Phi, psi and omega in degrees: 000106181286103186265142173286130177249148176296152178304132182294139175290154176304152179302136176292166175306133183294143171304158182305325182296337182248018191300329183249028181256156171202163180242060183252007181254127180298324180296317179296319179298318181294320177297321180296317181294320178295319178299317180294318181295323180295339181251025184300329181283359181294345181294326176286141184293120182290157178285148176292146180298146180284134178271124183294147176283135180305144182290155176123145185293340185265358185266139177232157184302325183289350177290336175271141176297134179300150183292339175294336181266314181223111187244124179276146172287330174225124182277047175197155182240129178292142186288336183226159176296325179297319180293321178297314180295316183295327181288336183067005182278134171279103182271126180186196181209160171240126185249130179244083193292332183244046184303141183299139173059026179286130176262095187251127178301140180249130185236134176237119178273148177286333176242223179285153173295137183280120181218160176292135182292336186265300185262354176070020174296143177280147179304140187205171185295347188258006175286158181247135183264135182226174174053046177059029178092001180276347179219161175219143181265124180293132181282350179268312186241357179072006178291140179264118184257147173281149178264126178294155183303322182282353179247000184291144171210137176293161182263151175289136181292326185278315186262340185077004179267162177296144180290339182262018187301325181291346177257006184238089180305326183293343179258356181246334190238139177280004175223124185205159178232126181260140169284121186277131175284182188296336181293346177264018180235136173257353176198167177301145181306134183283157173273167170295133181231122176242112179241123188263132178239101196243127174290124178240026179289176179308314183295323179297317180288313185296325182281346183088006180295314184299314179296322179294315180295314181299316180292324181291317178292322177299321177296319177300314182296319184282321191251331189245336183291121179229337187283117183289351182268351188298135173254152189215143177199163182215135159234147174239162182208146165227254172267000172226179179241134183242125175263163180223119176282119186239020184298148191295337183284348179284150175277338177204158182292152177245128176268134182232117185261134177245107184279339182279098185279343182272342180225073188288114177240145179286132183283338179218167179303148185297333181287355172264347179259335178238106192241161172290123187295323179295317182289324184254023188304315184292322178293318179298316181295324177296317180298313183296327177290322186275333188309309180298327180287323184298328185246014185303322183262013186295136172248009180290128179248000180287162184219104180260052186298313182302316179294325178294322177295319176301316179298316180298322178296323179293323181291320187265004192295335184273346186233330185089193178132211184228132172263130174252102189258132181241125190225136179239357182203173179292131177301121186236350183231151174071204180293144178074019179289146188235155175261145180289132182222017181277067182289115180300335181290342180274343183293134181080005180251176180292347180263358184300326183297339179295334178288344180266356175265143182300138173246086193244090181302125180068015181054039184298309187290324176293317180294319179297319179295319178296321178292320177298317179298319178297326180276004183065044180238128174262147173244115169264139188239118177254108182259112183241094194209157168249002184234175181285133178240358187058061181297334178297333179267304181295337178291352174298331182299303178290328184296320182272332184265006180080023183268193184225149177251129172245124186234124180239092182290135181060043186304130170216130187303325183302323182260326191252355185299317181296317181296316180297317180297315178299315180297318183291316179296322176297317180299321184281336188249348184287160177300129183227136172260134185251156178035066186254157165227153189222135179218146176243129178247150181231157178282173185305135180100341180251153176212143174288117184269326181203152176244144178229136178145200178251115184184175167235130179276110183284326172223199186296334183217009182257116182269125177272123183227093178309322171218155171224145179221183187291346182268356188260139169228166182224132179263145180229129172254133184253152172231154176260120185255346174204156183302133181262118183261346180277154181286343182230144170247163186224147174228135178225128174252149180222126177245111175266124187205171175249131176284164178297338178276357176091024179254134180271126183225163176231114179264121187239128172246133179228132180230143174252129183235134179292145176263131182235163185236010179229153178293323179301318180295324178294313183290332178288346180255010181298136175251095197304311185295318179291323176301314179296320179299315179297318178300318179299316179294323176295323179295322178297318177297320180296325184297340179291343182222011183225159177291156176303316181297321179291325179292316176301316180297323180295322178298314180292320180300322179300315179297314180301317181298317180296314180294324179294316180296316183298316181293318185283329187256337185244312181232077185293344180292155182285207178108206184293179181303122181285115181223117172297153181306324183288350180237029185303328186256009183301317177298322179294316178295322178297315178298318179296323182292316181288344176258003179293145180307338177289333188233345193296159178277187180091178184243020183260005179248117183286152182305318181294324178295318177300313182298321179294320179292322177298321180296322177296313182294332180296325190246345188295138170301163189305311184295323178292318182297318184292319178286338174287324176287313182236091184297166175263138176234121177229149178272132180251011175295148187308321182291345182264349182278152178302160183297164188295342183267009177264169176302129182305331183272004179298127184281133170296163179295128178300151180257162170297145181279073184219143177298339178295341181276348190264130181253129182295347180264002188248177176238135185231145175255128180239119187235121169241199185275002183237337184201164171244114179260133176251108183264119181259119184297148184296338181252018180300130186284162182298329180295313178295318178297321180294318180295321186271317187244349183075024177230170185250341183234145181298332180291344180268357180287124183277108182276003174266357180295144177246356171222146181284143179292150177270109177248136190283079174201159186295320183298315178299319179296321179293317180293319178296324179292321179294316178299316178298319179294321178296323182285330188279344187269019182245162184283351179215165184291141176248135178276154174258130177230125178268128182239140176256133182292336181281357175255109189305319182294326179283322177297322183296334180299328178269313186301324182294344181252011178277084194289341181283347176274161171290118185199161176055035178069020182227166188297157164286172180298314178301316178297320181296316178298320180296321178295319178297316178300316181297317181296317180292326177296317180293322181292333183278351182279000000 
């Protein structure tokens, strides 16, 4: 679709890193274009680098934890701190502990779980057996441990391995789950607890949010709820807080209003407010049926969100669980009330980053979040609004408690109800770990330097996670604190948690990584997508104390540093932009990151939108984060689809994210980690419209549809299969949104993410490559 673009604004002042650059050389332009063309395939998500199998006749690939679970930014460890610093590489990993559909062996010991007495590492495939199997050497700290009588096995004379190794998953697999004995419990395992904190103000009712939430939860109770241990409760709020007695002996629910927002007391005992869902099912269903009607005529515009969270904490304090909070406006009443500070004059200025820092009077939200974490309570936040809510401040609740942010800008039920319902049902039904703690251990010479994600650090390295689910990942940055003399280094993560069935378990991932002594070996082991993910997480941390422009510059500087080191240490000869094969797409990802809504320049990104995007990048697994930074664009016009004898869901080759790729007569699919957009060209013909939508004119295309109509033809079936496949390959549900190119606001949803074009006050891809070449040329003089 050849789209008209507004005249580009003059280039902004160049970042310091580019201060002496220009694109006035025809040779540089040609080199940039050649570089870009050579990376045309970068639009498709590259495969993660292969992690080498540890050397030795007894090692097998399955002994290492799969990269989908624990992914290194560099599949090698520098032997010294000096080498790490000289390489400029951020060495670390991203761990996805509760990955979807993971088939993890479960191990139950007859006695205590076998662990190192000194460093507390869990038994794993990389320990060494000595003294005829009576002792084992810890691969983390080298301490030699005795083997208990109930765990002893003689060693094979030929292999030196235990004779029972084939019956011991913990000695064969780098990913395993141990059944935890009573010593790993401080109380009986908690049940699943879902406590709803729902905005019932005028905006909630008028937008359709209240009705959507009530119907979705009702569907969960009727169709999906199976666990007899599940607890359930509700509070609602506008300018006051409303409790609901749901005990099973009642013929109908009772609403109890507490007007004193400064001294929140429970009106009835907590076991009448937090009930067993199976026992009180009919009372709960009555409440969910009545809620929209109860507040249908409400004119209350106040928002006592902070007081409602305090109320929910009191109800759940004895058991823990999850708060599902629904918010439509800025908290204005009671505890935690906030002042509006989204000054449009600050957008695009050096002071804009202050809007992304919490403005928390009395540290209310931070204190509330810390208290929730202590009580083993997570807060998930669903923001359904057309107005400012100060997500940077209220977002402290999910950020500290291990929760998640769902953001629906300009929420209207007609367009967003399906997405909200899908997200809510996914939240309620996905695999969840309760009352968890998480720790990463490293072998001698390594240390965890930083953690990234949503959590509270209870001690120097223990992450408190009231809940963990399949959508969460955690980033780790490593440092080398002493010279590593062994050929292999090791990383082990351990998640201690309670299953929804009430079983206490420990999920352990262990990886062996080769130790290298040259920069060339490090760069040949780069895992590009994980490297970019770690850089993004580091940039988010920097943003808490730096200007947006400085953060964008830091992202670009990191790429320049990497290219400079690679050219000087590995390929000192001149020529085109030096890029190891493993980093072929690094410039593209860097450009995409600085143009991402979380970081991009300009004044068209609202503070709440930035805060929501930052929340996604903090927790997304690597593959989700990368497609969120650099979305996929594919053409769905009939001539671009695979031939008829292929799988209907086979994806066409992704295109460059450039307006030059768009044909006004075509249909395009744009997929990021939050939605699937179907862009219909302004000149799309009636035949194509009829086959896909069953209409003849673009003005008849219903842009509020959330599923494509079924029209009896092969093209329609193929497009629906591709859309379904795009939505299914993510860790969370993706909504479908149909956009018409002839509607400027809808066209902008796609155009604003075409990162290869000159946009958001920053270079096009060709310009960016030329600038990188110029900078490296100057550095080499």
